[in-house]
N, C-alpha and C positions, 0 to 999 in steps of 0.2 A: 502491498498499501505503499501508493507515491506520495503524500498529498501534506498541503499550509492547511487543515485545515483538521477538529474533532466533532466530530454528532454525537453528542449524552443528548436524550428521548428526543426532545426540540428543540436543542439551543445548540446552538456552532460558538465554535474558540476559533482562533486566528492563531500565528505564534506573534509575540507581542517584536517592541524593535530589537531588542537580544535575537528572538530568535525559535525563544522559548515557549510553549504554551504554559504559560498562567491561568488556574483553575481549581477555587477556592475547593478544603475539604467537604467541607455536608455538602460540592457542586458535584462529583465524580461517579454516583452512582455503583452501577458492576462495571466500572469501562475498566478492561483486564487491559495485560500487554501487549494481547494480539490487535486491539483495539491501533496501540499507540503508534503514526505513521513511522516510517526507516528511517533511521540519522534523526532523528528527536529525541527530544528533552524535556521533560511533564515536569511544569513544577506545581507543588502542595503547599496551601497556607492555610496548614490547620487553625482556628482558636486558637485568639492568642490566651497567655495567662495572666491573672492580675493574682497580683501585678507582675506585670509581663520581665523578671529579670532577664529571661531566658527565652531565646524563637526558639523558636521547633519549627522544620518545614523540612516539607519530603522531597525528593528527587529522583523522577524513574526514569530515564535514558536508553532507549532504543538506538544500537548505534550500529546497528546490523543492516545486513539490506534482505533478499529473499533467498540466498542460498545459505549464510554466515548473519545467523543473526542472534547478538548478544545486546540479550537484556539485560539490565542492573536497576537497584532498584539504594535508597540513601535514608538516612534520616541525619538528620545534622539539628544542633543545637546550637546558634553563638548567642553568646554574653561578649559585655565589654564592661573593663576592670579600667579604672580608673589609674596613672600609672605608667612608670616607666618599665621593659621587658628588661631592666636591665638591673633594678632592684630588686633588689634580695625578700624585701617579702611580700612586692608585688607578687614575685614567679611564687613567691610558700602558698602568698591567697588563690590563685588562679595554679597550682597543685590541693590548698584542697577543695576547690571550686570543679576541677574534675575531675578528680576519683568521689566527692558527689556526682556529682551522674552521670557517672558510671554504674556509680551501683546498681539507683537507679534504675536505669535503660539496661543493664548487662546479663539480668534473669530472662526478662522478655528475649533479647537478645538472640544468647544463649541457644535456646526452648525455640527460635523460627528461623536456624541457622544464618543467624550475621552476626559479624565481625567489622569490628575499630578495628580503622584504619589507621598506619605507626601514625608517629606525632611528628614525619619530616617540617611540620611548615606549624605546630599548634600553636600561634597565634603571631601574629603582626603590630603592629605597631605604629601611631601618628599620632600628632595634638596632645598627645601628654592623656593617652591611654591606647591598650590593648585590646587587639579584639577576638577572641578566640571561637574554635570552632571544633568542636569536637561529634564525631562519626563508626553508621557502622553500616555493613554494606549487606550484600545479599546478591548474586548472579543468578540468572532464575533461565529456561529453556522452554523455547515453546512449546511444549510438547505440556511445565507446567502450569503456566499462563494465566497469572494467578491473576485475584479481581484484586484494583491494586488498594481502593481502598480499604478493605478486609485485610490485609499485609498489612496497610501506616495505623493498621484501630490499638494492636496491645500497644502500642508504643504509645496511641496517644490520651488512654486508659490510665499510663505513669501520670497528665499532669498534675492528678493532686500531690503525688512525691515534690513534682520538681518549686512546685507553687512554694511547698513548705518551706523553699531554702534558706537556710539563713549561715554566713562565714563565722564559723564557731571554731574556736580553738581555744580551748581549757589550759588554761602555762597552773600547773606545780609545785607549788613555795609547802616548802618539806626540809625538817634537820637530820639529815647523811642518819642518822640514829631511825630512822621511819622510811629508811630503801625499804624493804621485804613486804611493808606492809600496800607503800604507792607501787611496786611492780606490783602485783596482785589486781593493787587499783587500774594502773594501766594500761591494764592485760584486759578488766573488765572494759575498761572503757573504747578501746580500738574495740573487741567483738562489739558494742552496743555504734561500732560507726562513728563515736564520735574523736574528732583530729587532737591531740596532748601535747601540748608544750612540755617535755620533763629532761630534765640537764644530762641527767644518765646516758640518754640518747641524743640531744644537738649537741651539745660541747663537744667538741674534736681536738687534740691532743694540734699545738698551736693557734685554738681560738683567746681572745681574750674574757675574760670571763664575764669581765663587768659590759663588754659591749653586747654579746650573746644575750646574755642573761635581759638588759635593757632593750635588748631587738627583740624577744620573746613578752615579753610586756606591754609594750607598746603594739603585736601587732594581735595579741590575745582580746577574748570578746570573752572572756571568766574569768578571774584567776581563786583557783579552787590551794585555799589553806588547809593543811595537818596539820592538827594541833592535836599537839601531846602535852607531854615529862618534857620531855625535851626540845620541839617547837618553839614552843613557849620563852622561853630561857631567852633566846638566838636574839644576838638585835640586827641584821639583819633582816631574820624574818619579819619583824617589825619595823623592819625601812620597808619588804614588799608590800605588805600591808597598806601600813600609810599611801601607800606609792597607788596598788590598787581604790585605795576608799577615793583619792583625790581625784584621779581619775572618774569613781564612777558620779561622782558629790559636781564637778562641772562638765560632764557633758556624756556620760549618762552611756560613757563609751567599753565600758566593762565592767561587769557583775561579779560581784567578791562571794566566795561561796566555802562557811566554815565546814571544816569535816574533824568533827572532831571523835580521837582513836586511841584514847586512856581519860581518865580523868586526873581532869589540871584545868588549871587555873583560868577560865578566858578570858584574852587580853579588854581591858575596857574602852575600847573604838569598835571592842566586836560587838559586845554585851547584848544589843538587841536586834544583833542578826540571825535568823535563825536558823541553823547547825542542823548537817547531815552526823547522824549518830553510828560509829558506826563501832562501838564502843564492844556490844554484844553482837552483831550475826554485823556480819559482809556486807553479806544481800539486801537486806535493806535499808541500805545508811544510801549503799551507790543508788539505788532506784529509787531513793530521794534526792541525791545526786541526779541522776538524772533527769527526773522533773523537773524538774529549776533549771538543768539549761534549754529544755526545750521546748521554757515557759517566753 
């Protein structure tokens, strides 16, 4: 079929100035692979997410001719972050966002035989922003002849999860004596897909400890303070608590989340903040912590 138009019911669609058929998802109806003209691309614009941090589109490409048909379908999630691609905190935020998108879409992609493309160019930058794309693909044969809307629909069903995205990074403030507890805590947070800043993982040989901690606090959305007999006597723990509280009070860009792990004196400046109680049951305390992070 060598054609410059697609007919769906009584509606006719022509290629736009880019040479592409642009059709809203709700108007695809039963359009299948074999209905797309040879050497044509079909761009599907699904309903937007509210809030629309992510722009999700689908792209159907019929790249072959009558005897060498090549048909592929891609799902693309695009988003924009403010900053430079050479700035480590921006790169860290990009990676957290990328990982979230992939966690949301990966189960559907695996079930339907889609694969995520290699990160040849994970983002490009211009005018103080970086523009990012996460995409997964699948090739089809003429015999498979998928109905395009049916192939896309499972990805669109993930919209609610994408819309709930928040750039979360939990900075763990603790005393070295409490590392066994923090190791277990980080494992549980990781299992819940919560990104964690833990000095044992983040500070490498040759790094400036002060600078790395400062960077971590600057990126964090939550400051989890492990309160114990050991930590409440550390002056630098109190310094990090004060820094977190100042940010919480000044611009609400971080939430302070105390975690009590043994019988200790709660610092006066945290006295009116409810804490997660891990003294008796770690699972219950982490559940309280996850509930607070998700709010």
